FINUZA-856491 format. One record per residue (C-alpha): chain; x, y, z; residue number from 0. Coordinates in nm, 3 decimals. Example, Ala and Ser with C-alpha at 12.3 -4.5 7.8 and 13.67 -1.06 7.14 Angstrom:
2
mol, X, Y, Z, seq
A, 1.230, -0.450, 0.780, 0
A, 1.367, -0.106, 0.714, 1
end
This chain:
606
mol, X, Y, Z, seq
A, 0.017, -0.037, -0.030, 0
A, 0.271, 0.232, 0.092, 1
A, 0.482, 0.203, -0.255, 2
A, 0.138, 0.257, -0.413, 3
A, 0.092, 0.521, -0.245, 4
A, 0.461, 0.653, -0.299, 5
A, 0.364, 0.631, -0.684, 6
A, 0.059, 0.840, -0.639, 7
A, 0.226, 1.127, -0.503, 8
A, 0.517, 1.064, -0.699, 9
A, 0.326, 1.176, -1.023, 10
A, 0.122, 1.422, -0.820, 11
A, 0.175, 1.746, -1.085, 12
A, -0.008, 1.495, -1.370, 13
A, -0.292, 1.282, -1.123, 14
A, -0.388, 1.566, -0.925, 15
A, -0.431, 1.828, -1.183, 16
A, -0.677, 1.599, -1.277, 17
A, -0.842, 1.537, -0.966, 18
A, -0.848, 1.902, -0.921, 19
A, -1.019, 1.960, -1.194, 20
A, -1.281, 1.741, -1.130, 21
A, -1.348, 1.895, -0.772, 22
A, -1.622, 2.204, -0.928, 23
A, -1.745, 1.977, -1.155, 24
A, -1.818, 1.731, -0.908, 25
A, -2.043, 2.016, -0.719, 26
A, -2.222, 2.100, -1.018, 27
A, -2.317, 1.717, -1.099, 28
A, -2.416, 1.713, -0.777, 29
A, -2.668, 1.985, -0.813, 30
A, -2.778, 1.864, -1.119, 31
A, -2.888, 1.556, -0.982, 32
A, -3.055, 1.699, -0.662, 33
A, -3.284, 1.955, -0.857, 34
A, -3.537, 1.670, -0.928, 35
A, -3.553, 1.632, -0.546, 36
A, -3.581, 2.002, -0.502, 37
A, -3.825, 2.055, -0.729, 38
A, -4.097, 1.929, -0.534, 39
A, -4.010, 2.186, -0.214, 40
A, -4.025, 2.514, -0.482, 41
A, -4.229, 2.728, -0.307, 42
A, -4.012, 2.670, 0.039, 43
A, -3.710, 2.758, -0.190, 44
A, -3.883, 3.067, -0.309, 45
A, -3.953, 3.204, 0.026, 46
A, -3.658, 3.097, 0.140, 47
A, -3.480, 3.282, -0.105, 48
A, -3.690, 3.628, -0.055, 49
A, -3.627, 3.598, 0.315, 50
A, -3.239, 3.581, 0.236, 51
A, -3.296, 3.879, 0.016, 52
A, -3.456, 4.096, 0.302, 53
A, -3.181, 3.981, 0.573, 54
A, -2.956, 4.101, 0.316, 55
A, -3.125, 4.466, 0.296, 56
A, -3.151, 4.461, 0.631, 57
A, -2.771, 4.407, 0.652, 58
A, -2.672, 4.674, 0.437, 59
A, -2.905, 4.937, 0.633, 60
A, -2.763, 4.828, 0.970, 61
A, -2.444, 5.009, 1.025, 62
A, -2.661, 5.359, 0.862, 63
A, -2.785, 5.452, 1.210, 64
A, -2.402, 5.466, 1.324, 65
A, -2.323, 5.724, 1.004, 66
A, -2.607, 5.923, 1.119, 67
A, -2.536, 5.977, 1.489, 68
A, -2.151, 6.009, 1.389, 69
A, -2.211, 6.289, 1.145, 70
A, -2.532, 6.481, 1.365, 71
A, -2.241, 6.470, 1.691, 72
A, -1.987, 6.609, 1.465, 73
A, -2.187, 6.854, 1.320, 74
A, -2.081, 7.256, 1.442, 75
A, -2.433, 7.328, 1.319, 76
A, -2.592, 7.067, 1.585, 77
A, -2.394, 7.127, 1.823, 78
A, -2.633, 7.323, 2.036, 79
A, -2.966, 7.079, 1.924, 80
A, -3.135, 6.866, 2.071, 81
A, -3.009, 6.561, 1.996, 82
A, -3.198, 6.332, 2.204, 83
A, -3.525, 6.246, 1.999, 84
A, -3.286, 6.230, 1.736, 85
A, -3.084, 5.971, 1.868, 86
A, -3.354, 5.787, 2.023, 87
A, -3.468, 5.714, 1.678, 88
A, -3.170, 5.609, 1.567, 89
A, -3.131, 5.358, 1.853, 90
A, -3.473, 5.275, 1.764, 91
A, -3.362, 5.168, 1.410, 92
A, -3.025, 4.969, 1.533, 93
A, -3.292, 4.750, 1.701, 94
A, -3.557, 4.719, 1.424, 95
A, -3.294, 4.642, 1.153, 96
A, -3.131, 4.401, 1.374, 97
A, -3.478, 4.259, 1.469, 98
A, -3.599, 4.281, 1.137, 99
A, -3.250, 4.090, 1.008, 100
A, -3.294, 3.812, 1.265, 101
A, -3.630, 3.757, 1.151, 102
A, -3.520, 3.703, 0.795, 103
A, -3.211, 3.507, 0.841, 104
A, -3.454, 3.273, 1.057, 105
A, -3.694, 3.215, 0.793, 106
A, -3.436, 3.191, 0.546, 107
A, -3.272, 2.963, 0.768, 108
A, -3.566, 2.683, 0.840, 109
A, -3.733, 2.713, 0.501, 110
A, -3.422, 2.619, 0.265, 111
A, -3.272, 2.366, 0.565, 112
A, -3.653, 2.234, 0.537, 113
A, -3.651, 2.215, 0.157, 114
A, -3.271, 2.037, 0.191, 115
A, -3.340, 1.802, 0.479, 116
A, -3.703, 1.720, 0.279, 117
A, -3.445, 1.667, -0.051, 118
A, -3.223, 1.461, 0.106, 119
A, -3.426, 1.236, 0.276, 120
A, -3.596, 1.118, -0.044, 121
A, -3.220, 1.094, -0.254, 122
A, -3.102, 0.840, 0.098, 123
A, -3.436, 0.703, 0.013, 124
A, -3.384, 0.621, -0.354, 125
A, -3.037, 0.537, -0.329, 126
A, -3.146, 0.263, -0.079, 127
A, -3.420, 0.131, -0.325, 128
A, -3.166, 0.121, -0.624, 129
A, -2.900, -0.041, -0.405, 130
A, -3.095, -0.273, -0.324, 131
A, -3.188, -0.342, -0.685, 132
A, -2.838, -0.355, -0.808, 133
A, -2.674, -0.686, -0.903, 134
A, -2.535, -0.993, -0.720, 135
A, -2.217, -0.923, -0.922, 136
A, -2.214, -0.520, -0.825, 137
A, -2.257, -0.689, -0.446, 138
A, -1.974, -0.953, -0.452, 139
A, -1.709, -0.697, -0.553, 140
A, -1.823, -0.400, -0.357, 141
A, -1.743, -0.349, 0.030, 142
A, -2.071, -0.320, 0.248, 143
A, -1.897, -0.090, 0.509, 144
A, -1.816, 0.111, 0.205, 145
A, -2.133, 0.137, 0.074, 146
A, -2.300, 0.193, 0.428, 147
A, -2.078, 0.495, 0.400, 148
A, -2.185, 0.629, 0.096, 149
A, -2.540, 0.592, 0.216, 150
A, -2.577, 0.744, 0.532, 151
A, -2.189, 0.959, 0.548, 152
A, -2.173, 1.100, 0.212, 153
A, -2.531, 1.187, 0.189, 154
A, -2.508, 1.384, 0.558, 155
A, -2.193, 1.516, 0.444, 156
A, -2.399, 1.663, 0.140, 157
A, -2.703, 1.797, 0.388, 158
A, -2.483, 1.955, 0.602, 159
A, -2.308, 2.148, 0.361, 160
A, -2.606, 2.245, 0.242, 161
A, -2.742, 2.412, 0.510, 162
A, -2.475, 2.482, 0.723, 163
A, -2.204, 2.621, 0.437, 164
A, -2.373, 2.657, 0.127, 165
A, -2.661, 2.878, 0.277, 166
A, -2.500, 3.154, 0.493, 167
A, -2.230, 3.145, 0.140, 168
A, -2.445, 3.243, -0.078, 169
A, -2.619, 3.516, 0.084, 170
A, -2.338, 3.670, 0.205, 171
A, -2.251, 3.654, -0.168, 172
A, -2.575, 3.845, -0.211, 173
A, -2.407, 4.048, 0.071, 174
A, -2.090, 4.162, -0.101, 175
A, -2.263, 4.237, -0.425, 176
A, -2.513, 4.464, -0.249, 177
A, -2.210, 4.662, -0.036, 178
A, -1.985, 4.706, -0.343, 179
A, -2.287, 4.862, -0.504, 180
A, -2.331, 5.101, -0.257, 181
A, -1.975, 5.175, -0.151, 182
A, -1.909, 5.235, -0.542, 183
A, -2.206, 5.458, -0.517, 184
A, -2.082, 5.687, -0.189, 185
A, -1.703, 5.714, -0.297, 186
A, -1.640, 5.567, -0.655, 187
A, -1.221, 5.536, -0.538, 188
A, -1.259, 5.380, -0.224, 189
A, -1.538, 5.117, -0.367, 190
A, -1.228, 5.015, -0.646, 191
A, -1.027, 4.939, -0.346, 192
A, -1.232, 4.662, -0.261, 193
A, -1.298, 4.533, -0.605, 194
A, -0.931, 4.541, -0.695, 195
A, -0.863, 4.263, -0.360, 196
A, -1.117, 4.067, -0.507, 197
A, -0.918, 3.951, -0.781, 198
A, -0.603, 3.914, -0.570, 199
A, -0.752, 3.715, -0.315, 200
A, -0.907, 3.460, -0.590, 201
A, -0.542, 3.437, -0.725, 202
A, -0.474, 3.341, -0.370, 203
A, -0.723, 3.102, -0.318, 204
A, -0.745, 2.908, -0.626, 205
A, -0.444, 2.688, -0.583, 206
A, -0.470, 2.597, -0.194, 207
A, -0.844, 2.513, -0.287, 208
A, -0.748, 2.286, -0.583, 209
A, -0.548, 2.117, -0.229, 210
A, -0.792, 2.096, -0.017, 211
A, -1.020, 1.933, -0.239, 212
A, -0.746, 1.661, -0.326, 213
A, -0.707, 1.587, 0.081, 214
A, -1.073, 1.578, 0.090, 215
A, -1.117, 1.321, -0.130, 216
A, -0.847, 1.128, -0.035, 217
A, -0.969, 1.178, 0.321, 218
A, -1.318, 1.043, 0.221, 219
A, -1.194, 0.734, 0.027, 220
A, -0.985, 0.613, 0.283, 221
A, -1.299, 0.660, 0.544, 222
A, -1.473, 0.434, 0.262, 223
A, -1.224, 0.219, 0.327, 224
A, -1.163, 0.191, 0.705, 225
A, -1.549, 0.107, 0.694, 226
A, -1.549, -0.184, 0.474, 227
A, -1.273, -0.299, 0.710, 228
A, -1.481, -0.278, 0.982, 229
A, -1.790, -0.406, 0.844, 230
A, -1.582, -0.723, 0.713, 231
A, -1.390, -0.753, 1.063, 232
A, -1.747, -0.741, 1.258, 233
A, -1.909, -0.985, 1.045, 234
A, -1.691, -1.267, 1.043, 235
A, -1.613, -1.169, 1.459, 236
A, -1.603, -1.527, 1.548, 237
A, -1.361, -1.629, 1.315, 238
A, -1.115, -1.324, 1.422, 239
A, -1.130, -1.445, 1.809, 240
A, -1.116, -1.793, 1.754, 241
A, -0.794, -1.729, 1.520, 242
A, -0.674, -1.448, 1.764, 243
A, -0.661, -1.193, 1.491, 244
A, -0.740, -0.886, 1.701, 245
A, -0.392, -0.743, 1.716, 246
A, -0.300, -0.776, 1.353, 247
A, -0.638, -0.652, 1.218, 248
A, -0.573, -0.385, 1.468, 249
A, -0.250, -0.320, 1.374, 250
A, -0.420, -0.282, 0.987, 251
A, -0.681, -0.076, 1.087, 252
A, -0.409, 0.157, 1.271, 253
A, -0.187, 0.227, 0.913, 254
A, -0.536, 0.264, 0.773, 255
A, -0.653, 0.503, 1.017, 256
A, -0.331, 0.700, 1.018, 257
A, -0.347, 0.737, 0.649, 258
A, -0.747, 0.856, 0.717, 259
A, -0.547, 1.112, 0.997, 260
A, -0.267, 1.255, 0.798, 261
A, -0.527, 1.325, 0.484, 262
A, -0.745, 1.488, 0.768, 263
A, -0.507, 1.733, 0.907, 264
A, -0.372, 1.814, 0.580, 265
A, -0.677, 1.953, 0.510, 266
A, -0.744, 2.098, 0.797, 267
A, -0.410, 2.291, 0.781, 268
A, -0.433, 2.397, 0.420, 269
A, -0.774, 2.548, 0.551, 270
A, -0.656, 2.687, 0.793, 271
A, -0.376, 2.851, 0.577, 272
A, -0.592, 2.991, 0.355, 273
A, -0.788, 3.135, 0.631, 274
A, -0.520, 3.309, 0.786, 275
A, -0.407, 3.476, 0.423, 276
A, -0.742, 3.594, 0.402, 277
A, -0.732, 3.778, 0.721, 278
A, -0.352, 3.953, 0.610, 279
A, -0.578, 4.047, 0.284, 280
A, -0.859, 4.193, 0.438, 281
A, -0.638, 4.392, 0.749, 282
A, -0.465, 4.563, 0.423, 283
A, -0.778, 4.630, 0.232, 284
A, -0.882, 4.807, 0.530, 285
A, -0.570, 4.950, 0.639, 286
A, -0.601, 5.124, 0.262, 287
A, -0.894, 5.227, 0.305, 288
A, -0.882, 5.400, 0.690, 289
A, -0.552, 5.598, 0.505, 290
A, -0.691, 5.684, 0.225, 291
A, -1.061, 5.756, 0.353, 292
A, -0.942, 5.952, 0.639, 293
A, -0.744, 6.173, 0.417, 294
A, -1.079, 6.241, 0.185, 295
A, -1.286, 6.315, 0.533, 296
A, -0.969, 6.579, 0.604, 297
A, -1.020, 6.718, 0.263, 298
A, -1.419, 6.702, 0.293, 299
A, -1.508, 6.520, 0.057, 300
A, -1.640, 6.236, 0.250, 301
A, -1.828, 6.238, 0.555, 302
A, -1.710, 6.082, 0.868, 303
A, -2.043, 5.882, 0.913, 304
A, -2.014, 5.753, 0.573, 305
A, -1.635, 5.692, 0.631, 306
A, -1.751, 5.400, 0.895, 307
A, -2.016, 5.293, 0.663, 308
A, -1.735, 5.213, 0.467, 309
A, -1.501, 5.023, 0.706, 310
A, -1.817, 4.834, 0.832, 311
A, -1.937, 4.725, 0.485, 312
A, -1.534, 4.645, 0.437, 313
A, -1.526, 4.397, 0.718, 314
A, -1.887, 4.260, 0.605, 315
A, -1.851, 4.220, 0.238, 316
A, -1.498, 4.042, 0.280, 317
A, -1.701, 3.802, 0.520, 318
A, -1.763, 3.605, 0.255, 319
A, -1.409, 3.549, 0.175, 320
A, -1.367, 3.467, 0.484, 321
A, -1.626, 3.204, 0.473, 322
A, -1.479, 3.098, 0.143, 323
A, -1.144, 2.986, 0.352, 324
A, -1.373, 2.857, 0.591, 325
A, -1.580, 2.618, 0.422, 326
A, -1.358, 2.528, 0.133, 327
A, -1.281, 2.206, 0.285, 328
A, -1.625, 2.132, 0.406, 329
A, -1.741, 2.231, 0.017, 330
A, -1.420, 1.983, -0.100, 331
A, -1.557, 1.710, 0.126, 332
A, -1.899, 1.772, -0.007, 333
A, -1.791, 1.780, -0.379, 334
A, -1.631, 1.424, -0.299, 335
A, -1.909, 1.260, -0.145, 336
A, -2.156, 1.412, -0.377, 337
A, -1.942, 1.231, -0.628, 338
A, -1.920, 0.919, -0.460, 339
A, -2.345, 0.939, -0.439, 340
A, -2.345, 0.986, -0.779, 341
A, -2.091, 0.713, -0.858, 342
A, -2.349, 0.443, -0.687, 343
A, -2.640, 0.623, -0.879, 344
A, -2.502, 0.583, -1.159, 345
A, -2.445, 0.157, -1.092, 346
A, -2.690, 0.040, -1.356, 347
A, -2.845, -0.253, -1.274, 348
A, -2.765, -0.619, -1.426, 349
A, -3.061, -0.737, -1.470, 350
A, -3.339, -0.530, -1.553, 351
A, -3.735, -0.506, -1.633, 352
A, -3.857, -0.508, -1.962, 353
A, -4.054, -0.214, -2.062, 354
A, -4.379, -0.430, -2.175, 355
A, -4.331, -0.698, -1.916, 356
A, -4.653, -0.874, -1.782, 357
A, -4.747, -0.990, -1.468, 358
A, -4.710, -1.387, -1.405, 359
A, -4.998, -1.565, -1.309, 360
A, -4.968, -1.795, -1.056, 361
A, -4.724, -2.125, -1.205, 362
A, -4.747, -2.467, -1.204, 363
A, -4.455, -2.525, -1.218, 364
A, -4.287, -2.673, -1.557, 365
A, -3.954, -2.563, -1.586, 366
A, -3.727, -2.587, -1.906, 367
A, -3.352, -2.446, -1.963, 368
A, -3.309, -2.410, -2.316, 369
A, -2.906, -2.384, -2.443, 370
A, -2.863, -2.147, -2.155, 371
A, -2.504, -2.007, -2.082, 372
A, -2.449, -1.766, -1.808, 373
A, -2.138, -1.567, -1.701, 374
A, -2.118, -1.351, -1.342, 375
A, -1.853, -1.068, -1.516, 376
A, -1.909, -1.108, -1.871, 377
A, -1.582, -1.276, -1.942, 378
A, -1.594, -1.586, -1.816, 379
A, -1.827, -1.838, -1.836, 380
A, -1.981, -2.066, -1.532, 381
A, -2.272, -2.244, -1.740, 382
A, -2.243, -2.400, -2.058, 383
A, -2.527, -2.465, -2.348, 384
A, -2.766, -2.671, -2.025, 385
A, -3.063, -2.835, -2.137, 386
A, -3.318, -2.941, -1.885, 387
A, -3.676, -3.026, -1.824, 388
A, -3.863, -3.037, -1.510, 389
A, -4.222, -3.204, -1.499, 390
A, -4.437, -2.956, -1.278, 391
A, -4.414, -3.086, -0.937, 392
A, -4.102, -3.242, -0.978, 393
A, -3.837, -3.253, -0.711, 394
A, -3.504, -3.229, -0.883, 395
A, -3.116, -3.276, -0.730, 396
A, -2.880, -3.104, -0.849, 397
A, -2.528, -3.220, -0.798, 398
A, -2.199, -3.155, -0.876, 399
A, -1.812, -3.004, -0.617, 400
A, -1.881, -2.696, -0.518, 401
A, -1.805, -2.388, -0.801, 402
A, -1.936, -2.642, -1.070, 403
A, -2.227, -2.432, -1.188, 404
A, -2.523, -2.537, -0.947, 405
A, -2.609, -2.217, -0.771, 406
A, -2.598, -2.021, -1.071, 407
A, -2.838, -2.252, -1.263, 408
A, -3.122, -2.162, -0.995, 409
A, -2.992, -1.775, -0.984, 410
A, -3.119, -1.777, -1.337, 411
A, -3.469, -1.900, -1.265, 412
A, -3.570, -1.591, -1.044, 413
A, -3.309, -1.380, -1.256, 414
A, -3.072, -1.284, -0.981, 415
A, -2.859, -1.283, -1.318, 416
A, -2.964, -1.348, -1.710, 417
A, -2.823, -1.598, -1.931, 418
A, -2.590, -1.495, -2.189, 419
A, -2.744, -1.734, -2.410, 420
A, -3.071, -1.920, -2.418, 421
A, -3.386, -1.880, -2.237, 422
A, -3.526, -1.979, -1.912, 423
A, -3.891, -2.068, -1.956, 424
A, -4.142, -2.138, -1.698, 425
A, -4.476, -2.287, -1.818, 426
A, -4.405, -2.158, -2.124, 427
A, -4.282, -1.823, -2.053, 428
A, -3.942, -1.678, -2.083, 429
A, -3.877, -1.554, -1.731, 430
A, -3.726, -1.225, -1.860, 431
A, -4.068, -1.115, -2.044, 432
A, -4.241, -1.105, -1.674, 433
A, -4.225, -0.869, -1.407, 434
A, -3.948, -0.910, -1.126, 435
A, -4.176, -0.903, -0.859, 436
A, -4.473, -1.159, -0.979, 437
A, -4.170, -1.398, -1.091, 438
A, -3.962, -1.391, -0.777, 439
A, -4.249, -1.360, -0.508, 440
A, -4.342, -1.758, -0.678, 441
A, -4.005, -1.910, -0.553, 442
A, -3.924, -1.999, -0.200, 443
A, -3.546, -2.012, -0.091, 444
A, -3.398, -2.165, 0.183, 445
A, -3.048, -2.093, 0.216, 446
A, -2.795, -2.267, 0.410, 447
A, -2.681, -2.017, 0.559, 448
A, -3.009, -1.864, 0.727, 449
A, -3.020, -1.470, 0.764, 450
A, -3.230, -1.341, 0.987, 451
A, -3.275, -0.952, 1.106, 452
A, -3.284, -0.785, 1.459, 453
A, -3.617, -0.789, 1.497, 454
A, -3.939, -1.021, 1.669, 455
A, -3.936, -1.369, 1.553, 456
A, -4.305, -1.288, 1.466, 457
A, -4.154, -1.069, 1.234, 458
A, -3.840, -1.290, 1.083, 459
A, -4.102, -1.486, 1.015, 460
A, -4.387, -1.243, 0.798, 461
A, -4.075, -1.152, 0.562, 462
A, -4.209, -1.430, 0.375, 463
A, -4.525, -1.267, 0.285, 464
A, -4.516, -0.936, 0.419, 465
A, -4.873, -0.845, 0.532, 466
A, -4.975, -1.230, 0.682, 467
A, -5.211, -1.206, 0.984, 468
A, -5.046, -1.358, 1.341, 469
A, -5.274, -1.645, 1.279, 470
A, -5.058, -1.716, 0.932, 471
A, -4.743, -1.680, 1.098, 472
A, -4.813, -1.921, 1.373, 473
A, -4.958, -2.192, 1.126, 474
A, -4.678, -2.130, 0.937, 475
A, -4.420, -2.183, 1.253, 476
A, -4.655, -2.498, 1.403, 477
A, -4.581, -2.663, 1.046, 478
A, -4.190, -2.555, 0.994, 479
A, -4.122, -2.717, 1.368, 480
A, -4.073, -2.351, 1.491, 481
A, -4.361, -2.358, 1.725, 482
A, -4.172, -2.624, 1.943, 483
A, -3.870, -2.370, 2.029, 484
A, -4.084, -2.022, 1.962, 485
A, -4.315, -2.097, 2.288, 486
A, -3.962, -2.159, 2.513, 487
A, -3.841, -1.825, 2.433, 488
A, -3.790, -1.508, 2.688, 489
A, -4.113, -1.373, 2.532, 490
A, -4.252, -1.622, 2.258, 491
A, -4.301, -1.494, 1.936, 492
A, -4.232, -1.145, 2.045, 493
A, -3.893, -1.279, 2.119, 494
A, -3.638, -1.004, 1.916, 495
A, -3.351, -1.212, 1.769, 496
A, -3.003, -1.087, 1.808, 497
A, -2.847, -0.983, 1.458, 498
A, -2.770, -1.257, 1.226, 499
A, -3.021, -1.438, 1.442, 500
A, -2.695, -1.494, 1.678, 501
A, -2.932, -1.637, 1.959, 502
A, -3.050, -1.934, 1.792, 503
A, -2.861, -2.253, 1.681, 504
A, -2.807, -2.336, 1.336, 505
A, -3.109, -2.541, 1.294, 506
A, -3.349, -2.295, 1.469, 507
A, -3.223, -2.051, 1.207, 508
A, -3.286, -2.314, 0.870, 509
A, -3.630, -2.390, 1.079, 510
A, -3.734, -2.024, 1.083, 511
A, -3.650, -2.033, 0.701, 512
A, -3.902, -2.343, 0.606, 513
A, -4.122, -2.108, 0.821, 514
A, -4.050, -1.779, 0.593, 515
A, -4.116, -2.020, 0.267, 516
A, -4.413, -2.174, 0.394, 517
A, -4.622, -1.853, 0.433, 518
A, -4.497, -1.755, 0.095, 519
A, -4.704, -2.044, -0.023, 520
A, -4.434, -2.045, -0.349, 521
A, -4.515, -2.321, -0.612, 522
A, -4.127, -2.338, -0.673, 523
A, -3.895, -2.384, -0.390, 524
A, -3.522, -2.428, -0.407, 525
A, -3.301, -2.583, -0.120, 526
A, -2.979, -2.473, -0.097, 527
A, -2.776, -2.714, 0.054, 528
A, -3.053, -2.686, 0.349, 529
A, -2.934, -2.939, 0.585, 530
A, -2.557, -2.927, 0.520, 531
A, -2.368, -2.866, 0.869, 532
A, -2.672, -3.027, 1.095, 533
A, -2.649, -3.297, 1.343, 534
A, -2.890, -3.586, 1.302, 535
A, -3.136, -3.486, 1.542, 536
A, -3.170, -3.097, 1.472, 537
A, -3.128, -3.265, 1.087, 538
A, -3.438, -3.464, 1.107, 539
A, -3.637, -3.174, 1.243, 540
A, -3.538, -2.979, 0.999, 541
A, -3.618, -3.249, 0.689, 542
A, -3.929, -3.343, 0.868, 543
A, -4.029, -2.944, 0.770, 544
A, -3.875, -2.934, 0.437, 545
A, -4.151, -3.254, 0.345, 546
A, -4.380, -3.041, 0.446, 547
A, -4.308, -2.758, 0.248, 548
A, -4.205, -2.898, -0.060, 549
A, -4.471, -3.162, -0.117, 550
A, -4.613, -3.125, -0.438, 551
A, -4.444, -2.839, -0.546, 552
A, -4.182, -2.823, -0.833, 553
A, -3.865, -2.844, -0.577, 554
A, -3.478, -2.806, -0.680, 555
A, -3.224, -2.988, -0.430, 556
A, -2.906, -2.832, -0.430, 557
A, -2.592, -3.048, -0.323, 558
A, -2.266, -3.182, -0.315, 559
A, -2.372, -3.478, -0.139, 560
A, -2.557, -3.824, -0.339, 561
A, -2.726, -3.904, -0.051, 562
A, -2.912, -3.568, 0.016, 563
A, -3.099, -3.657, -0.307, 564
A, -3.195, -3.973, -0.343, 565
A, -3.535, -3.896, -0.283, 566
A, -3.524, -3.686, -0.541, 567
A, -3.769, -3.766, -0.890, 568
A, -3.464, -3.654, -1.158, 569
A, -3.092, -3.631, -1.024, 570
A, -2.884, -3.391, -1.291, 571
A, -2.535, -3.376, -1.244, 572
A, -2.334, -3.055, -1.309, 573
A, -1.940, -3.069, -1.391, 574
A, -1.734, -2.731, -1.458, 575
A, -2.069, -2.555, -1.579, 576
A, -2.214, -2.839, -1.779, 577
A, -2.474, -3.061, -1.739, 578
A, -2.280, -3.417, -1.741, 579
A, -2.550, -3.680, -1.611, 580
A, -2.945, -3.676, -1.594, 581
A, -3.071, -3.985, -1.426, 582
A, -3.428, -3.993, -1.298, 583
A, -3.547, -4.215, -0.989, 584
A, -3.846, -4.343, -0.844, 585
A, -3.986, -4.193, -0.507, 586
A, -4.277, -4.277, -0.313, 587
A, -4.609, -4.174, -0.295, 588
A, -4.692, -3.837, -0.090, 589
A, -4.884, -3.857, 0.247, 590
A, -5.216, -3.688, 0.220, 591
A, -5.166, -3.522, 0.578, 592
A, -4.909, -3.329, 0.446, 593
A, -5.135, -3.224, 0.174, 594
A, -5.382, -3.175, 0.455, 595
A, -5.179, -2.933, 0.640, 596
A, -5.031, -2.724, 0.388, 597
A, -5.385, -2.669, 0.230, 598
A, -5.473, -2.567, 0.562, 599
A, -5.198, -2.311, 0.616, 600
A, -5.266, -2.165, 0.309, 601
A, -5.662, -2.134, 0.263, 602
A, -5.717, -1.828, 0.419, 603
A, -5.415, -1.684, 0.220, 604
A, -5.569, -1.754, -0.090, 605
end
């Protein structure tokens, strides 16, 4: 890693320049991406902008009561006059302008922040749905921690910067334009001092801002890598502790964390340096105004009050410059975060629903693979010209070594990927002509490693068919032998399971997966090494539940053990992506009791 970093830094002139030029276009791309999300909140945004303009107007008025008082006090013609009413009026004006500006600032902040928060909430929701729709090929290569960082961290950073940096900066830029206009109207010569300082600031800050952007982008990349490392480590914590890898993984994390620290410190140092340069520039401009303005007051070409307004405006007019320096690092991080969001949003799913796709009726379960070839990456073929017919209601065993293509063959059935050649038919219909929802709702999968969520047992079972009643959930639990351990849990079906079902045994998790499949009432069932690794006692309870689930349904049994498919009607041997043997077997008759149980379970659902 260090050699790669050194190589990257050694030719930073070329690669760095390319990255730097892409920073502000990245902000523009992010803005264009966000516009459709902002349109529904146009009224809030228009109201916020109007309040922002009012805030600027009252800000321009604030120094004038002080100028009026100063001119009145130093005016010899008014020394003997009663200035108390005038001073009271000016004091009231100061309070009124401050109150009105505070109110306008509050309204603009709340309105624009509300619009931004609502828009970014929709962005996060759509991005999550998009992430769920991306293909397994994408998820196989992406790091879950980095995806989580984009979904939560990067969206949150763009949202935060839009409210706490971009909004004040926009107000200050409008103020700068207004104040520059007033200063040029009062005294063109002194106003020109302000205009002359602006190009000097832009030249000074441009190179520094680019370096800050690069540091921010590097830091966000490293943070994504750190999040990926943490997610992978915590997901395999039992392996980490079993092998005593805590110290080694801690050292690896420390090295990556130190790299993130270096990038963060570098960005903070560059931002602080830019702020201090801006302060120096403001001081020089103020000194010029003070000297030239004072000379013009002495010459009678400018009133003392107008000089005070000039100095006040100068201080306020350079606030956008200070803010630009202050927020450059945050804006750069927002640009990097926006680019990471867009990269994810631009990722196209491998499996897309056709515009004319139709909703599938309930399947009988006749499945055909006609000349099917498949590839996960588009380069290496993992299935070659598969021809296979599975009659409705059949139980087919897919056997072969790990990596032979068994799971890939079944993945084509539910369109986790599409074949690169040939077609998959269910009841004579090409699965690509059907909507994804209507296809996948008719397939139930019981995997070897059942994934449970940190929710109640009841809700975990209900995932098989969201919307099922509590009675239907419990009937499925009874038929899948879940009920016998559910009643012993502390809160029964309402017991919240640990993350990934860590509070249940392997056999119990498998039975929960079977309960889900029972509740789904799917005509096609896939058992992917469903009893592998279970002991004899536990396995028998799982097998009993699987018999109830699969009786009368088209069932695919994936296994590397020939004994696991001895009761199948059809045994298909797969080797290196090819079907090398198909054997038809004779199985016993189904028992009517099991059919009656399943009919009782789903009578209400239909």
